N, C-alpha and C positions, 0 to 999 in steps of 0.2 A: 783246470778251467782256463780257457783262453779269455783274455780281456783286453780291451783298449785302455790305455793309460796315458794321461797327459804328462809331458816332460818339458821343462824349460831347457831348451837347447843352448841358448845364449841369451844375454840380456835383451828383453823385448820380444823374444820369439818362443812361442809355445807350440808344440806339435804332439800328435797322437802316435803312439807306438803300440804294437801288439805284444803282450807279455803272457806268460804262463803263471797262474796264481795257484799256489799249493798251500795247504795249511799244516801247521805243526799240531801235535796232539793236544795242546792247550789253547788252540785257536779256533775261531769261527770263520767260515767263508761267508762273506756278506755281498749281496747284490746292492749296489749303491742306489738309493732312491733320490738323494739330493746331497749337495755339498756346497756350503756357503763360500763366497768370495770374501777374503779377509784382507784388510789393508796391511797387515803384517807381512803378507806374502808379496807385497810390492817391493819389499827389501830384496827378495830373490829376483823379481821381475826386472828390477833396475840394476842388478848385479852387485848390490851392496852386501849380500849374504849368500853363501853357498857358491857352488860352481857346477855348471851344466855338464852333461845332462842330469837334471834333477826333477824328481817327481814332486808334485804339490797336492794340497788339499787336506784339510784337517777338521773342517766343520761338517761332519758327515752324519747321515742317517741312512738306514738300509734294512734289508730283510735277511734273515738267516737262511742260507742255502744248504749248508752242511756244518756239522760240529765235529771237532776233533775228539778222539776217544777219551781224553782226560777231562773234558768239559762236562758240566752238569747244569741242568735247569733251562736249557735252550732247545727249542724245537724248530723245525723247518717252517718258515713263514713268519716267525716272530719279528715284529718291528723293534729295532734296537738303535741305540746310539752309544757313544762313549768317548773315552780319551783316545787321542790319535797316537797309536803306537808308532806309526810312520806316516809320512806325508804322501798318502796314496789315495786320497778321497776323490780325486778327479779321475775316476775309473768306472768301468762297468762292474767289476768285482774287486774285492780287496780282502786281505786276511787281517784279523784283529785278535787281540788277546781276550779270551772270554772273561778273565778276571777284571778287566777294565771296561766291560760292556754291560749295558743295562737295558732292560725291557721298557719299551714305551707302550702306553695303553693303546689298544687297537683302534680307538675312536680318534686318535690324533692324526692329523694330516702329516705324512712323512716329511713334507717340505717345511713343516713347523717344528720339527724335532731335531734341530741343529744343536747337538749336545754341548760341544766344546765352548762356544762363546757364552752359552748360558751357564756353564760351569764357571767361567770367568766372572760372570755377574754375581754368582753366589759367593765367590771369593771376595769380591768387592763389598758385598753386603756384610759379610762376616768382619771385614775390616772396618766398615762404617759403624758396626755394633749399635744399631738404633735401639734406644731405650724408650720406655713409655713417656710420652709428653715431649720428646725431642722436637726441635725444628731442624729439618734437613734441607739441604740445597743440592741440586744436581746441576752442575755447570756444563752445558753442552748436551743438547737433546738429539744426539745421533742414535743409531740403533742400540748401542750399549747403554747409553744414558736413558733411553726410553724403556729398555728392559728393566733397568734398575728402578725406574719410577713405577713400572707395573708391579714389581715385587714389593716395593715400599708402600704402595697405596693401601689405604684402609684406615683403621681407627686407632692405630698405635701412636701415630705422631700428632703433635699439635699443628704442624704445617709441613707441607712438602712443596718446595719452591723450585721451579725449573727456570733456568736462565739460558738464553740463546740469542742469536741475532736474526733468526729465521722465523717469521711468524707462522709458517706452515708447521714447522717442527714444534713450536710452542703450542699450537692448537692440538697437535697430536699428544703432547705431554699432558695437556688439560684433559683430553678425552681418556687418557690412561690413568688418571688419578692425581695429577699434580693439583694442589689446592690453589696455587698462585703461579703466575708466569711473569717473567720480567724480560723485556727486550733490551739487551745490553747496548744496542746501538743508541738508545735514548739516554744513556748515562744514568747516574743516580742509583745504581743497583744497591749500594751500601745503605742509602737512605730508605730505599724501598724495602729492603730486608729489615731494617730497623723498625719501620712502621708496621710491617706484617707481624713481626715478633714482639711488638710492644717493648722494644729496646733490648730484648734478650739476645738477639742475633742467633746465628746458626750453631747448633751443637756439632753438626758434621757437614762438611762440604765434599761432595764427590766431584773431582775434576776430570772431565771427559772430553776436553777439546784438544789436548795434545799440544797446546800453545803455551810456551814458557811465560810469555808476557801476562798470561791470565793468572798465574799462580799467586802473585801478590794481591790481585783482586780477591781471590778466594780467601787469602789470609785476612783481608779486611772484612770479610763477611762472618768470620768466626767469632764466637763469644769471647769474653774477656779472659777466661781461664780454661785451659785444657780442652779446647775444641779439637775435633778430629779432621785433619785434612787428608783425604783419601785419593791417592793417585791411581786412577783407572787407566789413564793413557800412558803412552811411551813418549819420550822426549829426546831430541837430538843433542840438546845441550842443557846445562843446568840453569841458564838464565841468571838473572840478578835477583835472587830471592832476598826479601827483606828480613834478614836474620834478627834484626833488632825487634821486629814485631813478633817473630817466632818465639824469641826468648821471653819477651814481655808477657805474651799470652800463654806461654808454656804449651805451645801447640804440639799435638801428637801427629806426626807425619807418617803415613802408612802407605807404602808402595805395594798395592794389592795385586801384584802380578803372580804368575804361577808359583814362584819361589816363596811367596808369602803364605801360601796354603800349607797347613800342617799335614794335610792328607787330600791330595787332588782327587783321588778316587771317591772319597766321601763327599767332596764338594760336587763331583759329577752325579753321585747318587741323589744328593739333595736337589740338584738342578732338574733331574728327571722327575723327581717327585713334584716339583712345581710345574713342569710341562704337563704331567698327567693330571694335575689339579686345575689346569686351565689358566694358570697365572700369566703365562707368557702369550701375548697376542702378536701375530705376525702379519695379518692381512694388509695392514697399512704401512708395514716396514719393508717387507720384501716387494720391491718394485720391478725388478728385472730378472728374467729367467732365460737361461741359455742351455742349449744342448751340448753334449760333449764335443761334437764336431765344431761348435762355435767357441771353443776354449780360448782361442786367440782374441776374438772379439770380446769375450767375457773379461779378459784381463785388461784390454784396452779401455773398456768401459769403466772398470774399477779404477783405472789410473786417471782417466780424463773426466769422469763423472758427467755424462750428458745430462741435459735438462730432465728433471724428474727422478734422477737416479738417487736411491737411498741405500738399498741393500740388494745385492745380486746373488743368485744361486745358480748352480749348474745341475741340471737334471738329465742324466744320460738318456738319450733318445727323444727328448722333448724338443719342441720348437721354441723360438724366442717369443717374448711377449710383444 
């Protein structure tokens, strides 16, 4: 099957090339419906990771076109998503391992079935390990933070607190189930959490800003003993972590990146379950859509974040919003 595919030719330049896609006996041929733009891939775009020409794209959803002879349970037309066996999501067609691919319910919009980042959210949730009556804090209401809030919302927790510096994001957090919101620009987050929790403080804090200077703030929000500090973001440096406070509070620090997962495939399965159950809502999070021909503009938008940009996706053949 002939396909267009995006390649990073050199730092800052992405182009389309024509490739021939073939599947192995244990693979599925997928027509890509959508592929999310991820900040992690800015490492490639800026030349910090990998060397061109390099294909990209891992937050994919699509439909089965053909199945290898050793695969089972998939039919032509099935809507699927799954783990990225390779970075080839910015394509018309791609080959994926059937073993790491999962069916999405037919009523789900393919643009809302971006399996990989939601798998990461599940890994974060398993690290946060929410218990009945916990107070939870999500620091940073970006897409990942908001998806975490959506999954945590409900009747399990005593309170779910979102902290950010953007009132628009805080409003979204409240609409998705946060019981309280705090604008960190106003200062006083520690006292606000103390008031909300009646002095108990947070049982867990999910750090989603990627800013090392915020880590000590998160430590200050945790309860006096064995609170869970969950690192959802990546960091360029360690920063100056207040180790005295870490030791005094016996904080459990959990880096919930893919390596934290005991079984990424099972985390993906769980994420697809939540997708199918309608837990993850995308309409107010996905703000920009690009066609495959607009892949250069798509990455420039991801990098520069024009006004109103929150989450972008590439839809082969579609026009921009």
